[in-house]
VEXTORDO-238986 format. One record per residue (C-alpha): y, x, z; residue in one letter. Coordinates in steps of 0.1 Angstrom, whole numbers, plus 5000, padded with zeros to 4 digits. Example, Ala and Ser with C-alpha at 12.3 -4.5 7.8 and 13.67 -1.06 7.14 Angstrom:
BEGIN
495551235078A;498951375071S;
% end
This chain:
BEGIN
500050005000M;503650114996S;505850175025A;507249825031P;510449895048F;511950215033S;514250265004D;512750604998T;509050504994N;508250814974N;509551055000A;507650885027R;504350855009S;504351225000N;504851355035L;501151455039Y;498251515014P;495451275020M;492951555023G;494351655056V;492851335071F;489451345054N;487651625072D;487451825040E;487152145059L;484052035080S;481052235067T;478052125087S;476551825105T;474351835136S;471051655136S;472451425162G;474951275138S;472951245106T;471950935087L;470850635106R;467050645110P;464850355100S;463850095125M;460450245128S;461850575140N;464350435165L;462150485196Q;461250835184Q;464950915180L;465650835217F;462650995232S;463251255260P;462251525236L;465551465218D;467651535248D;470751745241L;472152025263D;475251865280P;477052195276G;476952165239S;477451795237M;479851625214Q;482751465232V;484151135220D;487851175217P;488550815226V;490150695257D;489050765292D;491650545308S;491050385342D;492750055337S;491049755351D;491549565319S;490449585282D;493549415268A;495349645245G;492449885244S;491949915207W;492050175180R;491450185143S;488150055133A;488250315106E;489250605128S;486850895131S;485951085162H;488551355165D;486151595181E;484251605149S;483151965153D;481151875183E;479451595165Q;479051775133A;478452135144Q;476752335170S;478852565191P;477952855169E;478852685137S;481952555153Q;483252905159S;482452995124Q;484452715111V;487352815133E;487153175121D;487253055085G;489952805090D;492652905064P;495452785086F;494552925120V;494853295115E;498253315098P;499553055123A;498353245153L;500053565141K;503353385139V;503253135167G;500753205194M;502653495209S;505453255215Q;503453005235L;505452885265S;508353125262V;509853065228A;512052755227P;511852515198L;514152575170T;517052335166Q;515652235132A;512452125148Q;514151935175Q;516451755151S;513951665125E;510851595146Q;512851425173G;511351275204E;508151125194V;506950865218E;503750855238K;502150575256K;500750595291P;497150525286E;496450175299D;493050085286E;489550185282D;489850235244E;492850275221T;493150325184M;493950665170S;494850725134I;494350615098A;491050595080E;489450895095T;490651045128E;491551415127I;488651655127D;489751865156E;488552185140T;491052095113N;493951995135D;495652305122A;495652165087S;498551935094F;501552045075T;505051915082S;507451825055S;510051725080S;510852035098S;511952395092A;510352655114V;511253015123T;509253315131D;509753555160A;512653725143S;514353395135G;513753395098A;512853065082T;509253055071T;509052705057G;511052395049S;510152035052A;512051935021E;510852214999S;507252135008G;506252495005N;505252555041S;501552615047L;502152685084I;501452365103P;503852275131P;500952235156T;500252605152I;503752735151L;504552525182N;501052495197P;502252315228V;505352115217P;508252135240R;506252335265Y;508452625275R;509352785308F;512752675322V;513852785356P;514252435369V;515052565404W;518152725390D;519752465367S;522952665364N;521252975351S;521753045314S;518653265312S;515653115296R;513553425300S;513353415337R;509853355350T;509053135380P;508653305413P;505253415424S;503253135441L;503253355472K;507053375472E;507853005472L;510752895493A;512252555500P;514952625475T;512352645448H;510852305457C;511551935456S;511651865493V;510051545504I;510251625542A;510351965557H;511652145588S;510252485594E;510752455632K;508952125633H;506152245611V;505452525636R;505352265664W;502952045644F;500652345639D;500952475674N;500352135691Y;497652015667G;499551705655V;497251515632P;498051445596W;498651075601S;501351145626A;502951405604Q;502851155575W;504550885596Q;507351115605I;507751215569A;508050845560V;510850795584L;512651115573V;512251045536S;513750695541K;516650825562G;515450625593A;515050945614L;516751275615A;514951605623W;517451675651K;516251355669D;512651485671I;512251695702T;509551945710E;508351715738Q;507951425713M;505851655691V;503751765720Q;503051405729A;501551355694L;498751605699S;495251475693G;493151295667T;494351055641N;492750765659S;494450845692A;497850945679V;498450745648G;499050405665P;501550545690K;503850745668V;506550475668S;506550435706S;506850815710V;509650855685L;511550545696F;510750525734P;513350265742G;512450005716S;509849735719R;506749825701R;505949585673R;502549485662S;501249685632S;500349495601G;497749765594L;496049705627L;496249335625V;494749315590Q;491949565597G;493349845574R;493850105601N;493650435583P;493550655613Y;489850635622A;488950665586E;490950985583L;489151135613D;485751035598R;486651185564E;487751515580E;484651535601A;482451475571A;484251735550L;484051995577D;480251945578K;479952015541G;477151755536T;478851565508S;478951245529E;482451165515T;480851135481L;478650855493G;475651065502L;473651015533R;473751295559A;470251465557P;468151425588S;466251705605D;463851865581G;465151665552D;466651875525T;467051615498G;470151405490L;470351035489D;472950755488M;474350635521G;476450325529T;479750495535W;481950705513W;485450855518G;488650875498G;489750515507R;493050595525V;496050585501E;499150785504Q;501850635482R;505450715474A;508250605452F;510550825431M;514050695436K;516950745411N;519850895432L;522350875403G;523951135381V;524751475396D;528551475399S;528551845406T;527051935373R;529452185355P;531152055325K;530952235292S;533652485284M;533452395247C;536052145237R;534651815227G;531151895240V;529751675268S;526551805284P;523851545289S;524051405325P;521551535350K;519951255371V;519051335407R;515851215421W;514351165456G;510951075469I;510450815495Q;507050785512L;505250465523H;502950435553P;499250535548Q;496950245542E;493250195539M;493049975509R;489450025500G;490250195467K;488450525461S;488050765433C;486051075426R;489051305434F;489651155468T;485951145477R;485551505468K;488651665484L;489751395509G;492351115509S;495051325525R;495151575495R;496551315470F;499751125467I;500450835443Q;504050855431L;505450545415K;508250615391I;510950355380P;511450235345E;513150515325L;515850375302R;517450685288T;516351025275Q;518451195302A;516451015328E;513151105312R;514051475308D;515451505343S;512451335358L;510051565340Q;512051855352E;511951725388E;508151665386L;507552025374L;508752155408K;506452215437P;506851925461H;507252035497L;505851825525L;505651975560H;505152325547G;502452215522R;502852215485I;501851915463F;501851945425R;501951675399A;498951675376F;498651335360S;500751055346T;499350705339H;500950365337D;504150455356G;502350645384T;502351025389I;499451175409R;500051475431L;497451705446V;497851935476E;497252295466T;496552605488D;500152715488E;502152715520D;505852745527V;506952845562G;503552815577R;500152995578V;496952825566A;494752695594R;491052675586P;490452445617E;492452165600V;490652205567G;493252435549D;490452655538S;488952375517R;492052345496R;492052465460L;494752635440S;496252425413F;494352615386L;491152595405Q;491552215408F;492052185371L;489152405362D;486852235387W;487251895370F;488051975334N;487452345325P;489652405295L;487552695281K;484452465279Q;486552185264N;488852365241A;487452195211H;489751895216Q;493451865211I;495351945243I;496751595248S;493151465251K;492251735275W;495251625296S;494251255294A;490751325308R;492051365343F;492350985346T;488550985347L;488651135382G;491250875392L;489250565382S;488850325411T;485050325417S;482150315441Q;479450585442P;476150395439V;473350625427L;472651005426L;470651125396F;468451425394N;469651645366R;466151635350A;466551265347N;469951275330M;469251275292H;472051345267F;471251185234I;473051135200P;474550805190D;473150575164I;475150625132V;475450385103S;473650455071L;476850405053S;478250725067H;477851025045D;477151335067P;478651555040R;481951405047A;482051545083G;481851355115S;481450975114P;484350745118A;484350545150S;483350235130K;480250405119H;479050495154I;476950195162M;476550275199T;480150395205D;480750425243G;477350285255C;474350445270G;471250325288R;469750315323M;466150235332N;465049955354R;464350175384A;468050285384A;469349935380L;467049805408R;468350085431Q;471949995424I;471049625430Q;469549725464K;472449955473N;475049695465K;473149395479G;473249205446L;471248885442Q;469848995409S;469449305389M;472449365365P;471749465329T;475149615321A;477349845342L;480650015335Q;481050345352G;481450725352R;479051005356I;479551375351A;482151395323G;481051075307A;482450725307K;481550385293G;478950115296L;475250155305W;472749875297I;469149825306L;466550045288D;463849785286D;461150025275D;461250285302D;458850195330Q;459350515351A;459650455389D;462450715392V;466050645381P;466850775347R;469950765326I;470650825289W;474150935280I;475250915244T;477451165226S;480350925223S;480450875261Q;480851245270V;484551335275K;484251655296I;481551915290R;479752065320Y;477052325319T;473652255335P;474552495363E;477752305370Q;475851975372L;473452125397D;475952285419E;478151985424D;476451655433P;479651455426S;478951515389R;475551355391R;476651045410I;477050725390F;480450595399D;480450215394L;483550045380L;482349695370R;479149495369I;478649275339G;479248915347Q;480148605327V;483548455331K;484148105320T;486047935306P;488048165283A;491548065273R;493348055240L;496848185238S;499448245211A;497548535195Q;494148375190P;495748045181I;497648225153T;494448395142N;492348075143F;494947875124A;495148145097H;491348135094N;491147765087G;491347575120V;493647275116P;496847285136N;496046945152A;493047085169T;495047295192F;497246995202S;494046805210E;492647095231L;495947135250L;496146765258Q;492546765270E;493147055293S;496146895308L;494246575314K;491346765330E;493546955354T;496746745360I;495646395355D;492546445376H;494746575404L;497046275401F;494046055408E;493046255438E;496546255451W;496745875450K;493345845467S;494346105493D;491146295484D;491946625503A;488546785495I;488846745458S;492546855458M;491547165479W;488747245455D;490947215424L;493647435438V;491147685453F;489447735419N;492347705395K;494547905418G;492048195420G;492048195458V;488548345458G;489548635437H;492648695458I;490548705489R;487848925474K;490449175464G;492549165496R;490849435515Y;489449625486A;491049575452K;487949755439I;485949425442F;488049275415E;486749545391R;483149585404I;482249225403F;483649165369G;487049015375N;488549075342F;490448745340R;493748935342D;492949125310T;493348835286E;496948865275E;497849205290A;499049335257D;500249025241E;503749155248S;506248885242S;503848635226W;503048485260T;505048395290S;504348555323E;501548385343V;503148155368F;501848175403G;499848495397S;499448745425P;502548955428V;502549335427D;502949395464L;501649655488D;498149575500A;499549475534S;501849225516D;499149045495T;497448875525G;498748645552P;501748775572D;500248985601P;502348805626N;502748445615S;499648415592G;501848275564W;499948345531P;501748515503T;500148315475E;501147955469L;497547845462A;496347995494E;499147835514Q;498047495500I;494247545507T;494947675542E;497047365550L;494347135536F;491747315557Q;493847255588A;493946885582G;497246825565F;497446595535T;500346545510P;500646185520S;501246275557K;502946615553C;506146645532A;505947025532Y;502447025517L;503546765492A;506446985481S;504047285478L;501647075457M;504446975434K;505447335429I;501847425422Y;501347145397L;504547245378K;503347595376M;499947485363E;501647275336V;503947565326K;501047815327R;499247615300M;502247505280I;504547805280Q;502548055260G;500047795250C;497347905274H;494647655266I;491347665285P;488347595263V;485347445280K;482847585256R;483847945260S;483148255281A;483848625283E;481448915288A;480849285281F;479949395245A;476949625240A;474849745211P;471249655205D;469549995208F;466249835196S;467549765161G;466149405162I;469449225155L;470449195119K;474049255107P;476248955116G;473848845144E;474548865182V;472448785212F;473748635244F;471948495274R;473748375305S;472148405340S;474148105353Q;475547775341Q;477747845312C;479947625291G;478847805259L;475547615260V;475747235257D;472947195281D;473647105318P;470147205327V;470547555313M;466847585305A;467047945293D;470748015290G;470448145255I;473248065230V;472047965196R;474147895165G;477547995153E;480248115176M;483748275172I;484248605190I;487448805196F;489049045219R;492649115229Y;495049205213P;494248995183I;496849075156R;495149085123T;493148815104P;489749005109S;490249035147D;488548695151G;485048665137R;482448405131L;478948525140V;475548375144R;473948375179A;470248405177V;467248425200D;464748715200Y;462148715227P;462349095229E;465949075240L;465648805267R;465849055295N;469449125287F;471648885305T;475448845308D;476149095281V;476849025244L;474549235222L;475649345187F;473449475158S;473149845153T;472349785116L;474749745088G;477749935075D;479749945106R;479849865143S;480349495150G;482749565179A;484949785156S;485849485136I;487349315166L;490749505170A;488949835167G;486749775198G;483749965210D;481149935237Y;482550135266D;483449825286G;485349605261D;485349235270T;484548985243I;485648625242H;483048385229M;483848025217V;481347765207T;483747465207E;482547265176P;486047165164R;486947535162L;483747685150V;483147425122S;486447495104T;486747875111F;486348105080K;486048485082N;488848685066S;488348995046S;487349315064L;490049505048K;492249415078Y;489849585101A;490949915087D;494450075085P;496350055052P;495150315027G;498350525029D;498850495067F;498350865072D;501550935054T;503650775081Y;502350975111I;502251335122E;500351545147A;502551715174V;499851845198A;497952165196S;494252235201R;492952345234G;491652665220Q;495152765210E;496252725246V;493252925258V;494053205235D;497553235250A;496553225286L;495653595293P;499253705288S;500653475315L;501053515352T;499553265376E;502953105382A;503553075345E;500052925340L;500752665366V;504052565350R;502452575315E;499652335325F;502052105343Q;504152085312M;501051985292I;499951735318L;503351575323L;504551585287E;504351205283P;506951155310V;509651285286S;508651075256R;510250745247E;507650475241K;507750285207H;504650075210Y;506449785227G;509049755200R;506349785173Y;504749485189S;507949285185T;508249405149L;504749285142T;505648945155D;508648925132I;506649035102A;503948785110T;506548505109Y;508548605078I;506048785057Y;502748615067G;499848695090Y;497948865062D;500849045046S;500849425039D;503949455062E;502149285091T;499049485085H;501049815085Y;503049735116L;499949615136S;498249945130Y;501450145138M;501549945171F;497950055178S;498650415168N;501550435192E;499350285220L;497050585216D;499750845209A;499750995244E;496151105240K;495751155203S;498951355198G;499551155167I;502950995165H;505050795140V;507351025121I;510850995134K;512250905100R;509650635095V;510350485129W;514050475122E;513450305088N;511150045104D;513549965131L;516549945108A;514649695085H;514049445114F;517149515135R;518949215122Q;516348965135W;515448815169N;511848775177Q;510848425165P;511748155189A;508148025191C;506948375202M;509748455227R;509548415264K;511248115279P;514948185285G;515148475261D;517548355236E;518248685218G;521548805202R;520548845166K;519748625136K;516848385139E;514248475113P;513448205087R;509948145075R;509648115037P;508447775024Q;505647925004H;503948045037L;503847685050G;504547585086P;503747835113F;501147695138V;503347785169L;506247605154D;504147295152I;502347335186L;505447425207N;507347105202P;504246905211F;503647125241A;507247085252Q;506946705250E;503846725272Q;505646955296E;508546715300K;506246415305R;504146585331Y;507046735350L;508646385353E;505346245367L;505046535391I;508546485404E;507746135415K;504546225433L;505846275469D;508245975470I;505945805495D;505146115515A;505646075553D;508846255563T;508446165600D;508146445625C;504446515631D;503846445669P;500946695669V;503246975659L;506046905684V;503646835713A;503847185729P;507647175731V;507646815743D;505146895770E;507147205781A;510346995783E;508546725804S;507246985829R;510647155831A;512346825838R;509946745866R;510747085882L;514447015878I;513946695898S;512646915925R;515547145924G;513947415903Q;515647485870N;514147835862E;511547695838M;514247495820W;516347815817Q;513348005802E;512747725778L;516447715767E;516248095762R;513348045738M;515047765720K;518247965716S;516248255702F;514548025677V;517847875666E;519248225661G;516248315641N;516748005620R;520348115613R;518948455601T;516748255577W;519748055564A;521648385557R;518948475532L;520348215510F;524048235518T;524048615512E;522648555477Q;525148295466R;527748545456G;530948405440T;530748035438R;533247765430P;535147645460S;533447385482Q;536047135472A;534847145436S;531247105446H;529846755438P;528446725473L;531446875491A;532546545505R;529146495521N;528746845537T;531546845562S;529146755590S;526647025582L;526247345600A;526847655577P;523147725575Q;522447365564D;525147365538S;523647685524A;520347515519M;521947285493L;521447555467D;518747815472Q;518547895435S;520248235439D;517648355464F;514748235443Y;516148425413Q;515248745432L;511948925424P;509148745441K;508249065460K;511849075474T;511648715484Q;508448765503I;509749085520Q;512848905532K;510948605545K;508548835564R;511549015580E;512548685595V;508948615607A;508848965621D;512048905641E;510548565653F;507448735667W;508849065679N;512549015686G;512348805718F;512849045746E;510948985778G;508448745764I;505748925784D;507748885816R;508348505816L;507348335849V;506447985837Y;504948065804F;502248305794S;502948505762E;500448285742D;501947965756E;505548085749A;504648165713R;503047825709R;506147655723V;508447865701M;506447775670G;506447415679S;510247415684Y;510647605651A;509047305634Y;511147055655Q;514347245648H;513547275611A;512846895610Y;516246815626E;518047045601R;516146905572A;517046545582Q;520746645583R;520546815550A;518746505535A;521746285546V;524146525530A;522046525498R;522046155495G;518446105505G;516946415490R;514546575515K;515246895534G;512947185537S;510347265563F;509647605548E;511247805577Y;508847675603A;505747745583F;506848095573V;507448205609V;504747995626A;502147915600F;499047995620R;500347835651T;501147505634L;497747515615A;495947565648E;497747275664L;496947045635K;493347155633G;492547125670K;494046775670S;491446665645N;488646775668G;486646955640K;488447285638Y;486647605629S;487947955634I;487248265613S;488748605617V;489648875593D;487949005573P;485248735575F;487748465566H;488348625532D;484648625524F;484248255529M;484248175492I;482547875477P;479947985452R;480247675430R;482547375425N;482347195458V;482646855441R;479246935425D;477647115453E;479246955483G;478847275504R;480347615510M;478647945511E;479548305519V;479648515487D;477348795498S;478048995467S;481349115482V;479949225515L;
% end
């Protein structure tokens, strides 16, 4: 295709010769990647005799991301493996190819000596520009063009867009002349990586080397918290790390100054984490009332866990890896029930503004780029349940998660990268950044010290140097075959949230080749990803799966697991033929990301442990949204069908609830909210977010990368700290709306008798309506989602799939579920779904030989290409496939041409390689000092921080092209693949050429995103694109008006629901304060007024707390019209200020949800901890006093709400204050009044999850799978 958006098509299409992308320099092919064997030879191919040496394995270049979702995880279905030399060559032949590479030797002579120390030429900077990279968010992403780069031939990239200079400064090539044979990836092997003395920003010298690692001083570092005097005290008195961290938290936030911490205070903090951690606040602030800790209340106390971790690490028995401590006489290793690494140390990088002291340029008219200052604020340690291989191996305390803000300017990106390259100093210890992913930087503690001496007794001898840490996990010399950006991306493997579940003996770890399509010609080099029929998937025998079932307490044996082992990642499915009684695993070539030698596998058990990410389970129903609706409509589904499905889903959810509301059916309403609101998943993930991954919770992956096609999900869990996602530790007020509602139902409240619950139900119903309508999220009954996997047996024919559900599933129109097997046609797709071929009609069949595979969708390994590769470039490393058998959709759906499953033919002319190969870096290392090596590797690892991201804007451009050019147009086809290329650019090192990006952006700059695809409220400031008549009406233009009519209708019905709700004061809730008043009056009649005085003190405190609550809303009102101009002004004169403020809370509710919750919790914290002397009352015990205060909070809120209702002309006031500050108290009062009140405590409360719909089962069970 020709370049669709450029006036200089010829210049653009001639940027690169096609041969560069076609592996023409590959000369040999290994036996593991040859022609696909016949079916009769399949078993022979995978026999143990064919095991490969893991040290010489091929490594799939594709993503090793640790994201919990699959959305957006796509790459070109046509893309090849970029480590082609490890698929096509042995190590020996690989070196021969490198030696014979016509580009490597001349390039090295010119460029390699300049690695790290030679700055980029101005010509390179101006022409190549800042090419964006994407933080890797998914398990797989697309790379490049028809065939991904053969990494032995990365050097063959030539640039026609930059001039380069040799060491003497002479120009050796020109982009425009096209005469340069020296590729930019060789002349500049590590783009932008050069040593800059960041600790001396005023220095004009670029040749200065960093100080020796042994000469570090605080002036060289980014100081988080450090005082040399206090560090000596910490060491001398044995202050545990948890106490040191808490002090650093206070210092980093400016809540405590070093001068205020005396030696006596430090001495009082001597001891273990368990003994000292809980009392730090009382020692540092001796005069203040100690407040209850949310960590302790919610069972996430990190202190005992830190002690246990350190003790296990000291013993050196690998217990933190999940292994059982060997008993006397037992020398073998086995899995235990505990593992370490579950304490999180988190921080936030704060933008402190532009450095006003930065010197101005002395050149007239030249303004230097502003330098942004940064600071790090720490958060309290928490035991959140999340664990990864790094923290299990080295300990939780050795790692920090640093969240960075959104970077809007290049000055911010550059200055942040500069800041991150510094050593980070915390109490004399050095932490260094080594990974960036999805807005989070990971720091590891090294063996460097500043102002202190290492102490073996506290584990300092176990620390690794920065270079040792890198080499332990991802040894570059053994993995130098890949481009350096992929080597850098592999560190996310060690950060994957996982559970260690099974230790394999190395003899039972079999490395095998992938099945390759017969359509691949081995003479063409390594196979494209679409030709690797088992891409990302391996096998595990029944003995291994049974052991995992036993270790995790699962009810049945899983047949598909997503995980990590050694340097491999992906999905493992049942090997139904192996009957051995010892666990065995088969790792395919495409799964291996990091090479380890057999000796390295033997010496470190962490490399032989299977780390579990997710267990394959079926999720039903799936939901349609804007992307699949557009695809289905293009492929023949009538527009009216979507309107019918939307109306049916609204009736099923909303109309059904209306009926239950009218009948006051609390159980049915509870059940609907519990299940639709995802309360079970919220509770499962509260104490360990890991459960959401392990037990297959990939519901949140559906529209993760739909960008602006869909609205944000209403009522979804907010991104809060772990301690914020559960009920308030003091009042018990739940964060999530759905959980508030279910808790109130469980206590005995009903909407007809409780105005507050009625108001919550109205909000929830509105959210449900908007969830389905805004963004067209349509649940489809006959649908489900599950992992995709290949049929290793070769039984399935091309175009066939096999799926069997182990539980009741809407895919099968059989309530009895005799066998759970789906038969007949179904539509399958995966997100993002942007091209006509991303949705596919396939035939589900039944083969008896495959019936042991449950809850996983099997694809054929026969045919021209992988079935998963057709679906947005998917593979089998954990991709989630959506299956639809709804007859109205299936009967009219027609498959589009497979040409859309591949990039445009000239796509390679629009992109360029900017990353070097690992071997080029290795060759330059011997000439560098240790300090220079550290800085060089950090520049490589943190390079994505400085890059602007284009993929979001390419997503918008794709939307516009879909609307104005058509879903199947060349323009849309091109932009959808450019979007996917940019998604993978961070790893692949392949970016859109700057000139191409500017042309694409200029072509679409005049248009808004189409209104039918925009988020609600986003009006845009450009022209509205017009859809040409010859394209016909766009499905979303038809569906949206219908959806809006339905939304208006249902919102009006919802608004009328609580008209008859009882607004009287609930006598049960005011009983404690009424009883206290009665007792006090009796004592007054006897001349004793002390009890009355205590009661008045409590009431006065509650009223003050209520005023604090009201200020939340008055402080957010900002500049308003005068009260006289307000429509209700004449009715508000009798209101107290706090009541008048309640007339308009809209400003407060415009704040981010997280901020709203935090502010409300501050009020609740004051309510529970701000009353001085509550433990010294004479007439009330502390428990009774809190009960009376909670009761009065309700009574006082009721009185204020009544006054506000009068001022509003009958509109009801709010009871929210009382329930926020005293939720648990009021729920207990109501529950006990019913006489059938049950109590459960954390964490057991969160595991009380109904296994099925209670309307069908009529009972509730504990979900043992999460225990």
